[in-house]
N, C-alpha and C positions, 0 to 999 in steps of 0.2 A: 629553374628545374621544371621540366614538363613531366606530367604524370598521365599515363594512359589508364582509362577505366578498364577494369577487368571485365571480361565477358562472363558474367555470372548468370546462372539460371535461377530464377525465382520460383520457389515451389508453389504449386497451386494450393489454395486453401483446402483443408480437409472437409469433405462433405460426408456426414455419416449416412449409412444406408437408410436410416429412418427419416432423413431429410428435415431434421429439427435443429433449432439453435442449441449448440452444445456448450457445456461447462465441464472442465476437466475434473473438478472436485465438487463435493457437496458444499464446501465452504464458498467456492466461487458462485455456485447457484444461489446460496443463501444471501450472499452479498448483493447479487442482482435483485433478489426479492426485496431487500431493504431499500435499495436504490429506487426501484419502481414505486414502492409505497411512499417514499419521501417526495417523489416528483409527479405522481399522478394518482388519480382515483381509480381503483381497480378492484376486482374480486379478490378474495383470499387466494394467494398463490402458494404452491407447494413444490419442493424439489423432489425428484425421483431418479433413481438409477435405471437407465433404459436396459431392458433385457435383450434388445437387438444389437445396440452398439457398445454397451457397457459404460457409456458416459452419462452425464447428468443433464436433465431437462427440467423445464418448469411446466406446471399444469395448474388449472384452477379446479380440477376434479379432486374431491376428497379421497384420501387414501383408503 
């Protein structure tokens, strides 16, 4: 039995207007902070909800 591949359109990745790495939830952002701390030496990181795109980003700036 032969199958033909469907012509599917792949959506482009979402790029937020603020042009930063995005996390959909605070939990996702906190998980990334934990991952970064376990795998490399870095400054203290914080998650924040962006006033421009409404998604979550990471920063080293204190709140």
